[in-house]
PATIMAR-610707 format. One record per residue (C-alpha): x, y, z; residue in three letters. Coordinates in steps of 0.5 Angstrom, whole numbers. Example, Ala and Ser with C-alpha at 12.3 -4.5 7.8 and 13.67 -1.06 7.14 Angstrom:
2
{{25, -9, 16}, 'ALA'}
{{27, -2, 14}, 'SER'}
END
This chain:
103
{{-359, -92, -472}, 'UNK'}
{{-357, -93, -466}, 'UNK'}
{{-352, -88, -465}, 'UNK'}
{{-357, -83, -469}, 'UNK'}
{{-362, -84, -464}, 'UNK'}
{{-356, -83, -457}, 'UNK'}
{{-355, -77, -461}, 'UNK'}
{{-362, -75, -461}, 'UNK'}
{{-363, -76, -454}, 'UNK'}
{{-357, -73, -451}, 'UNK'}
{{-358, -67, -456}, 'UNK'}
{{-365, -66, -452}, 'UNK'}
{{-362, -66, -446}, 'UNK'}
{{-358, -61, -448}, 'UNK'}
{{-364, -56, -449}, 'UNK'}
{{-368, -58, -444}, 'UNK'}
{{-362, -56, -439}, 'UNK'}
{{-362, -49, -442}, 'UNK'}
{{-356, -44, -441}, 'UNK'}
{{-353, -45, -434}, 'UNK'}
{{-349, -39, -434}, 'UNK'}
{{-350, -35, -427}, 'UNK'}
{{-353, -29, -427}, 'UNK'}
{{-350, -23, -424}, 'UNK'}
{{-355, -20, -418}, 'UNK'}
{{-353, -13, -417}, 'UNK'}
{{-352, -12, -409}, 'UNK'}
{{-357, -11, -404}, 'UNK'}
{{-358, -4, -402}, 'UNK'}
{{-353, -2, -395}, 'UNK'}
{{-358, -2, -389}, 'UNK'}
{{-360, 4, -387}, 'UNK'}
{{-357, 6, -380}, 'UNK'}
{{-361, 9, -375}, 'UNK'}
{{-355, 14, -373}, 'UNK'}
{{-359, 16, -365}, 'UNK'}
{{-358, 9, -364}, 'UNK'}
{{-351, 9, -365}, 'UNK'}
{{-350, 16, -362}, 'UNK'}
{{-354, 13, -355}, 'UNK'}
{{-350, 7, -356}, 'UNK'}
{{-343, 11, -356}, 'UNK'}
{{-346, 15, -350}, 'UNK'}
{{-347, 9, -346}, 'UNK'}
{{-340, 5, -347}, 'UNK'}
{{-337, 12, -347}, 'UNK'}
{{-340, 13, -340}, 'UNK'}
{{-337, 5, -338}, 'UNK'}
{{-331, 7, -340}, 'UNK'}
{{-330, 13, -335}, 'UNK'}
{{-333, 8, -329}, 'UNK'}
{{-328, 4, -332}, 'UNK'}
{{-322, 9, -332}, 'UNK'}
{{-324, 12, -326}, 'UNK'}
{{-325, 5, -322}, 'UNK'}
{{-317, 3, -324}, 'UNK'}
{{-314, 10, -323}, 'UNK'}
{{-313, 10, -330}, 'UNK'}
{{-312, 18, -333}, 'UNK'}
{{-319, 20, -336}, 'UNK'}
{{-317, 20, -344}, 'UNK'}
{{-321, 18, -347}, 'UNK'}
{{-319, 17, -354}, 'UNK'}
{{-315, 11, -352}, 'UNK'}
{{-321, 6, -351}, 'UNK'}
{{-320, 1, -357}, 'UNK'}
{{-328, 2, -358}, 'UNK'}
{{-327, 9, -359}, 'UNK'}
{{-322, 8, -364}, 'UNK'}
{{-325, 3, -367}, 'UNK'}
{{-333, 3, -366}, 'UNK'}
{{-336, -3, -366}, 'UNK'}
{{-341, 0, -372}, 'UNK'}
{{-342, 1, -380}, 'UNK'}
{{-336, 6, -382}, 'UNK'}
{{-342, 11, -383}, 'UNK'}
{{-343, 11, -376}, 'UNK'}
{{-337, 12, -374}, 'UNK'}
{{-337, 20, -372}, 'UNK'}
{{-344, 20, -369}, 'UNK'}
{{-342, 14, -364}, 'UNK'}
{{-335, 17, -363}, 'UNK'}
{{-339, 23, -361}, 'UNK'}
{{-343, 20, -357}, 'UNK'}
{{-337, 17, -354}, 'UNK'}
{{-334, 23, -351}, 'UNK'}
{{-341, 26, -348}, 'UNK'}
{{-342, 18, -345}, 'UNK'}
{{-335, 19, -342}, 'UNK'}
{{-336, 27, -340}, 'UNK'}
{{-342, 26, -337}, 'UNK'}
{{-339, 22, -332}, 'UNK'}
{{-333, 26, -330}, 'UNK'}
{{-338, 31, -329}, 'UNK'}
{{-342, 27, -324}, 'UNK'}
{{-348, 26, -330}, 'UNK'}
{{-353, 21, -329}, 'UNK'}
{{-352, 14, -332}, 'UNK'}
{{-355, 14, -339}, 'UNK'}
{{-360, 8, -341}, 'UNK'}
{{-357, 2, -344}, 'UNK'}
{{-358, 2, -351}, 'UNK'}
{{-364, -1, -354}, 'UNK'}
END
């Protein structure tokens, strides 16, 4: 009798616990990129990179900068960042006013 009561109690707990298999949740959607803000950040970084090159007497080659080669933005925004970087780099070399800081 004790044995059947213990088995019934364990069986009852097992039923209350339910199935504990983890359910796979779909991954969250990727964040929406603000390409204009990414390009503005690249413009600002390119301007600063050109200023650094001129101050240190290095040749003006934008493609050697680490931030141009490996942009600090998600991969889909790389083209916008690099476009802004080249524009900012050229703006400094052609004496344009500095861009506003990125937001």
